[in-house]
C-alpha positions in Angstrom: 102.0 47.6 94.7 104.1 48.5 97.8 107.6 50.1 97.8 109.5 46.9 98.4 107.9 45.1 95.4 108.7 48.1 93.2 112.3 48.0 94.4 112.6 44.3 93.8 111.3 44.2 90.2 113.9 42.5 88.0 116.6 42.9 90.7 118.4 40.1 92.6 118.6 40.1 96.4 122.2 41.5 96.6 121.3 44.5 94.3 118.1 45.1 96.4 120.1 45.1 99.6 122.6 47.6 98.1 119.8 49.9 97.0 118.1 49.7 100.4 121.5 50.4 102.2 122.3 53.4 99.9 118.8 54.8 100.3 119.0 54.5 104.1 122.5 56.0 104.2 121.4 58.9 102.0 118.4 59.7 104.2 120.6 59.4 107.3 123.2 61.7 105.9 120.7 64.3 104.9 118.9 64.2 108.2 122.1 64.3 110.2 123.2 67.4 108.3 119.9 69.1 108.8 119.9 68.3 112.5 123.5 69.4 113.0 122.9 72.6 111.1 119.7 73.4 113.0 121.3 72.8 116.4 124.7 74.4 115.7 123.7 77.8 114.4 124.2 80.6 116.8 120.6 81.7 116.9 119.2 78.2 117.3 119.5 75.9 120.3 117.9 72.7 121.3 115.8 74.6 123.9 114.3 76.8 121.2 113.3 74.2 118.7 109.7 73.2 118.9 109.5 69.9 120.9 107.3 68.2 118.3 109.8 69.0 115.4 112.8 68.0 117.5 111.2 64.7 118.5 110.3 63.9 114.9 113.9 64.6 113.8 115.3 62.4 116.6 112.8 59.6 115.8 113.9 59.8 112.1 117.6 59.7 113.1 117.0 56.7 115.4 115.0 54.8 112.8 117.7 55.4 110.2 120.4 54.4 112.6 118.6 51.1 113.3 118.3 50.4 109.6 122.0 51.2 109.1 122.9 48.9 111.9 120.7 46.1 110.4 122.2 46.4 106.9 125.8 46.7 108.1 125.3 43.5 110.2 123.8 41.8 107.1 126.8 43.0 105.1 129.3 41.8 107.6 127.6 38.4 107.8 127.7 38.1 104.0 131.4 39.1 103.9 132.2 36.5 106.6 130.8 33.5 104.6 133.6 31.6 102.8 133.0 30.0 99.4 133.0 26.5 101.0 130.3 27.7 103.4 128.2 29.0 100.5 128.3 25.6 98.9 126.8 24.1 102.1 124.0 26.7 102.3 
């Protein structure tokens, strides 16, 4: 059983989207804090971080940003639907 089916057990679509959004936001926040801390300390600089580790951090931040963008667009779309439009769907 994959992760998405575990998340969806006994959960409606709206609750599932909220869980996904919260998970992505939590991962984004943690990664952003770690990256900022790593690169802002006086003894650490982008030039001194191993390239492989830095690229993995940047890939993770980019991936999470893309998920956040996707979910926020989905959320905005849902908020823009009026009750009359919902009846027609």
